[in-house]
N, C-alpha and C positions, 0 to 999 in steps of 0.2 A: 701838749702831754708832758707829764713830769718825768723827770729822770726816773723816779721810782717805779712809774708805770712801765717806762722801757725797759727797765732793767728786770721786772717781772715777764715782760714778754721774751725776751731774748733767752736762749737756751744757756744753761748753766754750764760751764766748762769744768769739767772735773779733771783732774789731773790723774794720769794713769800711773801705777806704781811702774818703777823704773823696772827694765827688763833685767833680769838676772844673767849674766852671762857665766858658762862655766866651761871648763876645759874638758875636751874628750879624751879618753883612754886611747891608747895606741890600738889601730883596728886589729879585730882578731885575725889570726893568720887562717888563710884558705884552707880549708880541709881538703885533703888529698882524696881523690875518689877510689872507693874501694876496688880492687882488681877482681874481686869475686863477681860484683856486678858487671863489670865490663866483660867477663868471660861469659856470664850467664846470657846477656844481650847479644853479643856474637853468636854464641851456639844457638839461641832462639832463632836468630836471623838465618842462619846457615841451615837449621832444621826445617825452617818454613820453605827455604829455597829448595831443599832436598825434596821435601813432600810435594811441592808443585810439580818439579821436574818428574818425579815418580808417578804422580797421578797423569801427567801430560804423556808419557811413555805408554803406561797401561791403557789409557784412552785410544793411543794410536795403536797399539797392538790389537786391542779389542775390534778397531774398525776393519783392521786388515782380517782378522778372523773371520768378521761377518761377511765381509767380501769374499773371501774365500768360500765360506760355507754357502753363501748364495749361488756361487759358480756352482759348487757341486749339487746343489738342490736344481739347478737348470739341466745340468747334464743327467741327472737320476729322472728327471720328467723326461728328457727326450727318450732315454732308454726305455723307460715305462712304456711311452706311447709306441715306441717301436716294437716292443715286445707284446703289446695289445693288438698292434697290427698283424704280428705273426701270427699270433693265436687266432684272431679272426680270420685270416687266410687259411690256416689249416682245418679250421672248422667249416669252412665253406663248402657248399654242396658240389661244386666243381673238384675240389680236392679230394672229398670222399668218393666221388663216382670214380675218378681216376684211379684212386687206390683199389677200389671194389674190381674195377675191370684189370688192374694189373694183377689181382689174385685169381682172375678167372671168373668171377662172377658174371652171370647175365641177368639180364631183366626176362622175368616170367612173363610170357604173353597171355596165360590163362592164371592170373595169380588167386591164391586161395587166401580166406580170412578165418579167423578163430573168434567164434562168438563167446565170449566171457562168461554169459549168464548160464549156459549150460554146456559149455565146452564142445559144440559142435564145429565142424569144419565146413565152411560155405566155399564152393568153388570146386574145381576140377581136382585139386589135390595132387598134381603130377610135378615131377621134377621138371626144371627148364633144362631145355637142350638146345643145342645149336649155338649160334651166335648172337650177341646182341645186337640190336639195331641203332643203338645209341653208342656213339664212338666217344668215350669221355677223355680219351688221349690225344686224340687226333685234332684237326684243324676245327672241327664242327661245334667244339666246346667253347662257351661263352667266355671270354677273355677275363683275366682276373691277375691284375698288375701285383697283387700280393703274393702270388704262388706261381708266378711264372717260371722262376728258377728253381724252386723247391723240388728237390727231389722225391719221387714217390717212396713210400716205406717200403715195398716189397721189390722195387726196381730202381735202386739209386742210381743207375745210368739214365733214366728216363724221368722227363718232366712233362707238365702238360704242355709247354711250348716247345719241347725238344723231340727226340725221335720216338715215336710211339713203339709201346711194346707189342711184340708180334701176337695175334689173338689165339687164344687156346681153341683149337678144334676139337670137337667131340664126333667122335665116329660111330658109324651107325652098328647096330648089333653085329652084323657080320665082320665089321672091321674094315671094310671096303672104302666107302666114301664118307666125307662128311655130312653131319646132319644139319640142314638149314631149313628152317621153320619161320624164319623171320624175313621181313622186308630187307633189302641191301641198306647198310649203313648210310647215314647221311655224313659226307664228308665236306661239303661246300656250305654248311649251315642250313636254316631252316628256309623252305622256299618261301618267298613272299608275292603276295599277288600286285599285279601292275595296277595302280590307280589313277592313271592319266586318263 
């Protein structure tokens, strides 16, 4: 191969232009940070911290209030249940019968009824006389724990479990002897048959 062929295959070297060097000027003086920006940044950080603390205190205070209100709600529920039990006891048949007995009311052996359709009275229509055969205040009454210590309306010193009120005696027309037209009162409860 000839030299010309080799020279056509070889890369051509080009000379690069000379680099130009130049002198730099003095560096620009550093700008001092503005005080206003620093104050705003510090105030923002303090504001964020104060807001977080205020929210934390408010949240904690709210949880204490919720706990206190929950405790009050529980106590009010207990009081409501106790009042409901008191009302149930005061409206029980035992308490009503004991108050009726303390008022001197007796059970009529021959009750009368009023027929509403025509206003007719059915029965003997006589006043009850004598003593009642049911001792609502004495031992024969069915026990009721809700009203054991509740005083009677007309006799505050007597309760169903306490000392019975003296029965009211109705005298005969001539005023000599009490009228008794009922069986003796039950004092030891209802008789039960032996099932053995």
